[in-house]
C-alpha positions, 0 to 999 in steps of 0.5 A: 468765191468771186470776191476772193478772185477779186481780192486775189487780183487785187493783191497781185496787181498790187504786188506788181506795182510794188515789184515796178515801184522797186525797179524803177527806184533801183534805176534811178538810184543807178543812174544818180549813181552813175551821174555822181562817179561822172560828176567826180571824174570830171572834177578831177579831170577839171582840177588837173587841167588847170594844175597843168594850166598854172604850169604852162603860164608859169613856163610862158611868163618864164620865156617871156622874161627870156625872151625880154633877157634875149632882144636886150643882148640883141640890142647890145650886140647891135650896139657893139656891131655899130662901134666895131664899125667907128675909128674909135674902135679900131683906135682902141684895139690898136692901142691894146693889143698892139701897144700902139699910140698915137704921134702925139701921146707919151706913154708911161710904163711901170718899171720893171 
């Protein structure tokens, strides 16, 4: 009878051991599944961020081009402002808008 009890006890220990191993395997598989899911979520987030970054870079380049255009325009305005302060501008404007001429000039007009 003692042998039977010992054999029963050994079988029960093996069952418990097998049960623990199954639970351990399930836990490991669950942890792996969670890690795979988290990796997928992070990869998708990374792709979205990269796409957003590319859009921002394109927008930045476009804005830099606009800044250069506006700087060029500001330079032209400054040059025009300097020209407006000269006597040549006053003379050109008087000739153009008021049809004024210098005393030594002869004005030829087309026949009407």
